[in-house]
VOMARMI-490602 format. One record per residue (C-alpha): x, y, z. Coordinates in Angstrom, 3 decimals, always signed. Example, Ala and Ser with C-alpha at 12.3 -4.5 7.8 and 13.67 -1.06 7.14 Angstrom:
<atoms>
ATOM:+12.300:-4.500:+7.800
ATOM:+13.670:-1.060:+7.140
</atoms>
This chain:
<atoms>
ATOM:+94.197:+84.498:+98.338
ATOM:+95.818:+84.304:+95.149
ATOM:+98.586:+81.548:+94.507
ATOM:+100.133:+83.296:+91.648
ATOM:+103.497:+84.913:+92.440
ATOM:+104.900:+87.127:+90.035
ATOM:+105.076:+90.867:+88.970
ATOM:+101.175:+90.493:+89.121
ATOM:+101.624:+90.579:+93.022
ATOM:+103.770:+93.604:+92.688
ATOM:+101.734:+96.856:+91.795
ATOM:+102.233:+97.984:+88.953
ATOM:+103.995:+95.470:+86.699
ATOM:+107.848:+95.444:+87.129
ATOM:+107.931:+98.176:+89.703
ATOM:+108.217:+96.247:+93.009
ATOM:+111.355:+98.134:+94.069
ATOM:+110.020:+101.434:+92.949
ATOM:+106.686:+101.117:+94.804
ATOM:+107.723:+99.736:+98.156
ATOM:+107.252:+101.849:+100.884
ATOM:+110.984:+102.276:+101.434
ATOM:+111.816:+101.254:+97.875
ATOM:+113.419:+97.839:+98.712
ATOM:+112.666:+94.423:+97.250
ATOM:+113.702:+91.859:+94.821
ATOM:+113.226:+93.265:+91.431
ATOM:+116.685:+91.993:+90.164
ATOM:+115.802:+88.530:+91.237
ATOM:+112.253:+88.866:+89.557
ATOM:+113.674:+89.840:+86.360
ATOM:+115.932:+86.856:+86.406
ATOM:+112.966:+84.525:+87.379
ATOM:+111.117:+85.455:+84.274
ATOM:+114.070:+85.324:+81.921
ATOM:+115.270:+82.077:+83.248
ATOM:+118.842:+83.398:+84.022
ATOM:+118.603:+82.565:+87.769
ATOM:+122.292:+81.979:+89.182
ATOM:+123.051:+78.608:+90.563
ATOM:+122.945:+78.636:+94.412
ATOM:+126.310:+77.094:+94.466
ATOM:+127.942:+80.428:+93.925
ATOM:+129.502:+82.152:+96.967
ATOM:+130.859:+85.467:+97.933
ATOM:+131.730:+87.312:+100.884
ATOM:+132.217:+90.924:+101.850
ATOM:+135.283:+91.878:+103.745
ATOM:+135.392:+94.171:+106.881
ATOM:+137.272:+97.297:+106.527
ATOM:+140.726:+96.484:+107.990
ATOM:+140.265:+92.718:+107.968
ATOM:+143.021:+90.136:+108.491
ATOM:+144.267:+88.055:+105.681
ATOM:+142.000:+85.335:+106.911
ATOM:+138.872:+87.376:+105.976
ATOM:+137.171:+86.411:+102.785
ATOM:+137.861:+88.867:+100.118
ATOM:+135.154:+91.141:+98.405
ATOM:+132.988:+89.504:+95.743
ATOM:+133.883:+90.097:+92.130
ATOM:+131.420:+92.018:+90.414
ATOM:+129.988:+90.431:+87.318
ATOM:+131.295:+91.529:+83.953
ATOM:+128.725:+93.645:+82.097
ATOM:+126.584:+91.670:+79.770
ATOM:+125.919:+92.789:+76.159
ATOM:+123.260:+95.574:+76.258
ATOM:+119.928:+94.554:+74.897
ATOM:+118.209:+97.154:+72.721
ATOM:+115.027:+98.802:+73.446
ATOM:+112.156:+96.961:+71.346
ATOM:+111.014:+100.301:+70.099
ATOM:+107.376:+99.315:+70.830
ATOM:+104.705:+101.021:+73.122
ATOM:+104.602:+99.892:+76.629
ATOM:+102.062:+97.478:+77.886
ATOM:+100.567:+99.826:+80.396
ATOM:+98.980:+102.020:+77.693
ATOM:+100.332:+105.167:+79.455
ATOM:+100.690:+108.064:+77.264
ATOM:+104.362:+108.631:+78.349
ATOM:+105.014:+104.966:+77.479
ATOM:+104.229:+105.211:+73.741
ATOM:+107.202:+104.578:+71.268
ATOM:+106.840:+108.198:+70.124
ATOM:+106.906:+109.554:+73.802
ATOM:+109.760:+107.690:+74.473
ATOM:+111.922:+108.837:+71.718
ATOM:+111.017:+112.351:+72.144
ATOM:+112.075:+112.262:+75.739
ATOM:+115.262:+110.265:+74.921
ATOM:+116.097:+113.105:+72.209
ATOM:+115.751:+115.682:+75.370
ATOM:+117.534:+113.533:+77.864
ATOM:+120.690:+115.791:+78.073
ATOM:+118.553:+118.938:+78.625
ATOM:+116.256:+117.000:+81.301
ATOM:+119.488:+116.148:+83.403
ATOM:+120.966:+119.495:+83.011
ATOM:+117.723:+121.110:+84.369
ATOM:+118.031:+119.155:+87.488
ATOM:+120.846:+121.151:+88.538
ATOM:+119.050:+123.783:+90.657
ATOM:+117.503:+121.030:+92.541
ATOM:+120.812:+119.199:+93.142
ATOM:+122.263:+122.689:+94.249
ATOM:+119.522:+122.880:+96.758
ATOM:+120.810:+119.310:+98.158
ATOM:+124.153:+120.853:+98.676
ATOM:+125.780:+118.760:+95.737
ATOM:+128.629:+120.821:+94.216
ATOM:+128.577:+122.133:+90.735
ATOM:+131.810:+120.201:+90.094
ATOM:+130.490:+116.908:+91.298
ATOM:+127.171:+117.394:+89.346
ATOM:+129.048:+117.881:+86.301
ATOM:+131.490:+115.050:+86.954
ATOM:+128.741:+112.535:+87.731
ATOM:+126.465:+113.300:+84.964
ATOM:+129.112:+113.547:+82.259
ATOM:+128.356:+111.334:+79.420
ATOM:+125.115:+110.048:+80.803
ATOM:+122.832:+108.483:+78.159
ATOM:+119.467:+107.097:+78.429
ATOM:+119.155:+103.109:+78.777
ATOM:+115.770:+102.649:+76.795
ATOM:+115.738:+98.935:+77.458
ATOM:+114.576:+99.820:+80.793
ATOM:+111.209:+100.873:+79.105
ATOM:+110.630:+97.487:+78.151
ATOM:+111.376:+95.993:+81.664
ATOM:+109.278:+98.760:+83.279
ATOM:+106.158:+97.774:+81.403
ATOM:+106.682:+93.864:+80.954
ATOM:+103.694:+91.834:+81.388
ATOM:+104.888:+88.072:+81.836
ATOM:+102.358:+85.680:+80.420
ATOM:+103.302:+82.870:+82.395
ATOM:+104.348:+82.809:+86.209
ATOM:+105.559:+80.991:+89.232
ATOM:+103.340:+79.318:+91.791
ATOM:+104.150:+80.342:+95.378
ATOM:+105.666:+76.990:+96.184
ATOM:+107.807:+77.070:+92.975
ATOM:+109.016:+80.466:+94.337
ATOM:+109.959:+79.327:+97.727
ATOM:+111.530:+76.049:+96.466
ATOM:+113.816:+78.383:+94.321
ATOM:+114.590:+80.676:+97.152
ATOM:+114.700:+78.561:+100.291
ATOM:+117.398:+76.075:+99.123
ATOM:+120.012:+73.931:+100.916
ATOM:+122.851:+75.703:+99.266
ATOM:+121.624:+79.052:+99.952
ATOM:+121.011:+78.222:+103.865
ATOM:+124.437:+76.760:+103.798
ATOM:+125.776:+80.069:+102.429
ATOM:+123.668:+81.862:+104.932
ATOM:+125.025:+79.984:+108.111
ATOM:+128.642:+80.657:+106.825
ATOM:+127.813:+84.397:+106.590
ATOM:+126.428:+84.300:+110.000
ATOM:+129.510:+82.579:+111.428
ATOM:+132.001:+84.876:+109.433
ATOM:+130.460:+88.269:+110.557
ATOM:+129.099:+86.947:+114.044
ATOM:+130.942:+90.130:+115.761
ATOM:+128.945:+92.508:+113.441
ATOM:+125.614:+90.439:+113.826
ATOM:+126.232:+90.550:+117.639
ATOM:+126.617:+94.351:+117.767
ATOM:+123.746:+95.107:+115.642
ATOM:+121.503:+92.874:+117.625
ATOM:+122.400:+94.605:+120.798
ATOM:+122.277:+98.052:+119.118
ATOM:+119.050:+97.601:+117.262
ATOM:+116.999:+94.652:+118.513
ATOM:+116.615:+93.180:+115.060
ATOM:+117.038:+89.280:+114.670
ATOM:+120.148:+88.502:+112.912
ATOM:+118.636:+85.767:+111.087
ATOM:+115.956:+88.186:+109.603
ATOM:+119.062:+90.410:+108.326
ATOM:+120.877:+87.469:+106.989
ATOM:+117.778:+85.979:+105.134
ATOM:+117.233:+89.482:+103.422
ATOM:+120.870:+89.487:+102.301
ATOM:+120.452:+85.960:+100.957
ATOM:+116.924:+86.564:+99.182
ATOM:+117.888:+90.003:+97.670
ATOM:+121.259:+89.068:+96.165
ATOM:+122.023:+85.373:+96.992
ATOM:+124.642:+86.704:+99.207
ATOM:+126.211:+89.194:+97.034
ATOM:+126.213:+87.092:+93.672
ATOM:+123.247:+88.590:+92.187
ATOM:+123.313:+92.342:+92.775
ATOM:+122.570:+93.642:+89.258
ATOM:+125.167:+95.352:+86.971
ATOM:+123.247:+98.333:+85.721
ATOM:+124.612:+101.686:+86.613
ATOM:+122.484:+103.204:+89.225
ATOM:+122.966:+106.807:+88.020
ATOM:+122.227:+105.880:+84.335
ATOM:+118.999:+103.814:+85.287
ATOM:+117.589:+106.544:+87.910
ATOM:+118.462:+109.173:+85.256
ATOM:+116.644:+107.554:+82.483
ATOM:+113.634:+107.065:+84.550
ATOM:+113.733:+110.541:+85.750
ATOM:+113.563:+111.652:+82.250
ATOM:+111.656:+109.095:+80.313
ATOM:+108.572:+107.030:+80.813
ATOM:+105.645:+107.244:+83.193
ATOM:+107.398:+107.449:+86.693
ATOM:+109.407:+110.488:+86.017
ATOM:+108.598:+112.394:+89.344
ATOM:+109.359:+109.375:+91.608
ATOM:+112.600:+108.710:+89.809
ATOM:+113.814:+112.249:+89.727
ATOM:+114.033:+111.989:+93.655
ATOM:+115.995:+108.632:+93.292
ATOM:+118.553:+110.192:+90.630
ATOM:+118.916:+113.188:+93.004
ATOM:+119.348:+110.946:+95.982
ATOM:+121.955:+108.987:+94.007
ATOM:+124.043:+112.341:+93.500
ATOM:+123.874:+113.056:+97.124
ATOM:+125.415:+109.750:+98.015
ATOM:+128.165:+110.144:+95.429
ATOM:+128.695:+113.840:+96.409
ATOM:+128.894:+113.082:+100.287
ATOM:+131.689:+110.091:+99.316
ATOM:+129.899:+107.320:+100.865
ATOM:+130.214:+105.417:+97.804
ATOM:+131.892:+105.428:+94.352
ATOM:+130.180:+105.422:+91.171
ATOM:+131.349:+101.881:+90.211
ATOM:+129.841:+100.553:+93.605
ATOM:+126.321:+101.834:+92.704
ATOM:+125.344:+99.150:+90.175
ATOM:+122.218:+97.335:+90.603
ATOM:+118.889:+96.630:+89.174
ATOM:+117.126:+98.411:+86.318
ATOM:+115.097:+100.323:+88.985
ATOM:+118.054:+101.652:+90.810
ATOM:+118.434:+99.288:+93.789
ATOM:+121.973:+98.471:+94.714
ATOM:+123.860:+96.299:+97.158
ATOM:+123.622:+92.960:+98.728
ATOM:+120.345:+94.066:+100.347
ATOM:+119.214:+96.265:+97.586
ATOM:+118.705:+99.766:+98.853
ATOM:+117.142:+102.412:+96.654
ATOM:+119.048:+105.796:+96.667
ATOM:+116.388:+107.361:+98.759
ATOM:+116.195:+104.305:+101.227
ATOM:+119.870:+104.785:+101.594
ATOM:+119.478:+108.423:+102.765
ATOM:+116.850:+107.322:+105.297
ATOM:+118.558:+104.104:+106.698
ATOM:+122.148:+103.742:+106.022
ATOM:+124.419:+103.929:+108.934
ATOM:+128.182:+103.917:+109.610
ATOM:+128.401:+100.714:+111.322
ATOM:+132.130:+100.725:+112.096
ATOM:+132.854:+104.306:+112.599
ATOM:+135.147:+105.071:+109.506
ATOM:+133.075:+107.891:+108.224
ATOM:+131.536:+106.341:+105.341
ATOM:+128.152:+104.323:+104.941
ATOM:+129.307:+101.762:+102.585
ATOM:+126.404:+99.325:+102.202
ATOM:+127.910:+97.447:+99.352
ATOM:+131.473:+96.343:+100.344
ATOM:+131.515:+96.847:+104.183
ATOM:+129.533:+94.235:+106.020
ATOM:+129.489:+96.338:+109.340
ATOM:+127.649:+99.132:+107.401
ATOM:+125.504:+96.508:+105.454
ATOM:+124.424:+94.554:+108.407
ATOM:+123.649:+97.548:+110.538
ATOM:+121.918:+99.698:+107.798
ATOM:+119.581:+96.697:+107.031
ATOM:+118.963:+96.375:+110.774
ATOM:+118.231:+100.334:+111.120
ATOM:+115.862:+99.743:+108.150
ATOM:+113.794:+97.125:+109.833
ATOM:+113.893:+98.798:+113.207
ATOM:+112.501:+102.068:+111.746
ATOM:+109.815:+100.127:+109.935
ATOM:+108.394:+98.931:+113.296
ATOM:+110.320:+95.766:+114.064
ATOM:+109.249:+94.184:+117.333
ATOM:+112.286:+92.710:+119.216
ATOM:+111.757:+89.073:+120.357
ATOM:+108.788:+88.456:+118.328
ATOM:+108.300:+86.172:+115.506
ATOM:+107.027:+87.046:+111.799
ATOM:+104.186:+84.537:+111.953
ATOM:+103.447:+81.022:+112.552
ATOM:+102.276:+78.185:+109.827
ATOM:+98.674:+77.088:+111.246
ATOM:+96.131:+74.483:+110.472
ATOM:+92.989:+75.848:+109.126
ATOM:+89.506:+73.926:+109.974
ATOM:+87.764:+72.410:+106.839
ATOM:+84.546:+74.696:+107.543
ATOM:+86.462:+77.672:+108.243
ATOM:+85.036:+81.150:+106.913
ATOM:+87.758:+82.264:+104.712
ATOM:+86.254:+85.744:+104.468
ATOM:+88.214:+86.282:+107.591
ATOM:+91.487:+85.782:+105.645
ATOM:+92.061:+89.439:+105.032
ATOM:+94.749:+91.632:+105.945
ATOM:+92.584:+94.231:+107.558
ATOM:+90.903:+91.632:+109.832
ATOM:+93.469:+91.204:+112.602
ATOM:+92.715:+89.404:+115.724
ATOM:+94.578:+88.164:+118.821
ATOM:+96.253:+84.645:+118.576
ATOM:+93.844:+83.731:+121.286
ATOM:+90.794:+84.733:+119.364
ATOM:+92.185:+82.792:+116.341
ATOM:+92.336:+79.805:+118.446
ATOM:+88.677:+80.199:+119.478
ATOM:+87.862:+79.956:+115.854
ATOM:+89.423:+76.575:+115.548
ATOM:+92.921:+77.696:+114.117
ATOM:+95.767:+75.713:+115.626
ATOM:+99.830:+76.042:+114.958
ATOM:+101.183:+73.593:+112.796
ATOM:+103.177:+70.868:+114.523
ATOM:+100.894:+70.771:+117.696
ATOM:+102.846:+73.676:+119.053
ATOM:+101.435:+76.447:+121.140
ATOM:+101.665:+80.333:+120.625
ATOM:+103.995:+82.116:+123.220
ATOM:+102.291:+85.319:+123.133
ATOM:+98.402:+84.778:+122.797
ATOM:+97.677:+88.491:+123.038
ATOM:+99.784:+89.237:+119.785
ATOM:+97.480:+90.501:+116.871
ATOM:+97.709:+88.656:+113.597
ATOM:+95.924:+88.312:+110.366
ATOM:+95.334:+85.222:+108.510
ATOM:+97.093:+84.685:+104.988
ATOM:+96.141:+81.507:+102.864
ATOM:+98.461:+82.000:+99.951
ATOM:+97.203:+78.766:+98.122
ATOM:+93.483:+78.848:+99.310
ATOM:+91.788:+75.968:+101.195
ATOM:+94.075:+73.427:+99.579
ATOM:+97.201:+74.658:+101.259
ATOM:+98.757:+75.831:+104.538
ATOM:+97.597:+78.803:+106.334
ATOM:+99.736:+81.347:+108.344
ATOM:+98.848:+83.826:+111.056
ATOM:+100.993:+87.098:+110.179
ATOM:+102.461:+89.289:+113.122
ATOM:+103.903:+92.766:+112.986
ATOM:+107.153:+91.694:+111.888
ATOM:+105.693:+90.289:+108.806
ATOM:+104.043:+93.619:+108.026
ATOM:+107.820:+95.090:+108.407
ATOM:+108.892:+92.710:+105.742
ATOM:+106.135:+93.781:+103.766
ATOM:+107.352:+97.310:+103.943
ATOM:+110.862:+96.109:+102.515
ATOM:+108.803:+94.761:+99.554
ATOM:+105.049:+94.779:+99.268
ATOM:+104.614:+91.129:+98.016
ATOM:+103.260:+88.657:+100.419
ATOM:+105.313:+85.698:+98.709
ATOM:+108.409:+87.725:+99.280
ATOM:+107.839:+88.360:+103.044
ATOM:+106.862:+84.732:+103.411
ATOM:+110.111:+83.615:+101.784
ATOM:+112.266:+86.121:+104.140
ATOM:+110.520:+84.726:+107.340
ATOM:+110.770:+81.079:+106.503
ATOM:+114.261:+81.644:+105.541
ATOM:+115.034:+83.124:+108.512
ATOM:+113.459:+80.351:+110.505
ATOM:+115.499:+77.779:+108.661
ATOM:+118.467:+79.450:+109.185
ATOM:+117.826:+79.493:+112.980
ATOM:+117.435:+75.635:+112.636
ATOM:+113.764:+75.496:+112.114
ATOM:+112.092:+72.754:+110.088
ATOM:+110.373:+73.135:+106.438
ATOM:+106.604:+73.938:+106.601
ATOM:+104.623:+71.102:+107.922
ATOM:+101.699:+70.941:+105.411
ATOM:+101.870:+70.316:+101.861
ATOM:+101.324:+72.610:+98.870
ATOM:+98.511:+71.945:+96.361
ATOM:+101.207:+71.422:+93.607
ATOM:+98.852:+69.575:+91.442
ATOM:+97.158:+73.105:+90.748
ATOM:+97.978:+74.683:+87.544
ATOM:+98.818:+78.328:+87.743
ATOM:+96.781:+80.418:+85.459
ATOM:+98.220:+82.380:+82.611
ATOM:+97.962:+86.075:+82.143
ATOM:+95.438:+85.739:+79.611
ATOM:+93.368:+83.454:+81.882
ATOM:+93.598:+85.830:+84.796
ATOM:+92.140:+88.552:+82.371
ATOM:+89.397:+86.364:+81.453
ATOM:+88.618:+85.602:+85.093
ATOM:+88.624:+89.328:+85.957
ATOM:+86.318:+89.835:+83.086
ATOM:+84.134:+87.180:+83.976
ATOM:+83.842:+88.374:+87.483
ATOM:+82.910:+91.880:+86.336
ATOM:+80.239:+90.674:+83.936
ATOM:+78.653:+88.657:+86.831
ATOM:+78.788:+91.613:+89.053
ATOM:+81.539:+90.757:+91.596
ATOM:+84.675:+92.697:+90.232
ATOM:+84.472:+96.405:+89.870
ATOM:+88.048:+97.112:+88.777
ATOM:+89.570:+97.423:+85.446
ATOM:+90.894:+93.948:+84.258
ATOM:+94.789:+93.858:+84.071
ATOM:+95.551:+90.271:+84.678
ATOM:+96.981:+91.149:+88.089
ATOM:+95.468:+89.039:+91.147
ATOM:+95.333:+91.893:+93.776
ATOM:+93.148:+92.466:+96.864
ATOM:+90.034:+93.666:+94.550
ATOM:+90.314:+90.290:+92.457
ATOM:+90.545:+88.215:+95.760
ATOM:+87.600:+89.956:+97.098
ATOM:+85.468:+89.419:+94.049
ATOM:+86.662:+85.875:+93.903
ATOM:+85.334:+85.320:+97.528
ATOM:+82.054:+86.992:+96.823
ATOM:+81.674:+84.454:+93.714
ATOM:+82.720:+81.350:+95.644
ATOM:+80.295:+82.033:+98.445
ATOM:+77.470:+82.464:+95.951
ATOM:+78.100:+78.924:+94.602
ATOM:+78.858:+77.258:+97.996
ATOM:+82.614:+76.782:+97.523
ATOM:+85.254:+77.919:+100.214
ATOM:+85.474:+81.524:+99.909
ATOM:+89.240:+81.623:+100.000
ATOM:+89.900:+83.903:+97.007
ATOM:+92.187:+81.506:+95.219
ATOM:+92.406:+82.021:+91.464
ATOM:+92.479:+78.303:+90.484
ATOM:+91.623:+76.597:+87.186
ATOM:+88.573:+75.297:+88.852
ATOM:+87.020:+78.657:+89.931
ATOM:+87.935:+79.761:+86.279
ATOM:+85.802:+76.844:+84.745
ATOM:+82.981:+77.529:+87.232
ATOM:+82.876:+81.104:+86.066
ATOM:+82.896:+80.088:+82.255
ATOM:+79.892:+77.615:+82.969
ATOM:+77.870:+80.561:+84.633
</atoms>
């Protein structure tokens, strides 16, 4: 499976949050990852429970708005007709009419006319989002670099402070939902670095822009109207709804439609405040995981040792087997540990190919994938949760000597695979399941481990054919 961790792992580019099954993810972090503006892990902030004592940590200060970056004025990299410069300008000129035309749909959602006018007054399109929506980073991070950035000692220390500070809230949520507190705390830490990196774009402005401009208007129309519903009900105030360019907000980054499905009132105050109320935040995140299929008392997965002669054609999300069956194929849990529930079904993930560690992924890993459909993200969440629980780092080394392919090289790799009859998709520089399948086919044809790993070595082999 591909080692590259970037927007290429999330389909299509720049829309991890908007494309996830429930809209959740780490798009704000990924934006920072590729612009080199990741905040220091030393930053810390806490959310205050409503009605807390003087000893309760105060809510985090929201970052000051940075100077807006202007839209480039260029066509989008996707080539979509609605992402041409002319189409974007035309849609932007009609923005006010587009927003006003959503009133009938808002009324059907029981939003009052007064609130519709109040919350949409003065809205203008943020066209810089068009560049972010169609961004195509040339260089990306390897999965080990990605994990190094996210699973750091300072962030782990802050996570343990959060678990101690809000122990009563975590206790109540574990009892009510059966969701592991460490998984919730890990999502909080990975998504926003414990509330220090939540994004500072207006959710209303972002979703209104995307509802009226660009290639995802139908999807974001629902997000915009859902944002209006949240404000109309009084759960949150407009100034609280600030987040990523795609509209994700709060410490665990809810999209407006995900808020509607999963947000709960954790402390009984009549509001569902997933931004500044830790009881609501923790309960809502747990409710999300529970409704997505969380299995109480089960792990997310296990690091495993894969035999040298293993058939990597079995490393496929669609080829799940029981842990006992994997053991029969020679798979062993790292660190000479046993599997506690041998009848649990899992699939094998080899994110760095035969040269790196393997993982058997259980149902709870699939739940993380519903939060954000990137295997690297889900692996980071699971590993971070284990480390918060007191677990050790991964046992096996990553192939850090491997060079990550650039987007240009990934395009070339797909084109070469297509020319030789292995790849049937449209080359786009993204290493997805189709590319990995094609890579496995090519590797098998030349007698190499068919692990689907897009390495510089396999690219050279393709060039020589």
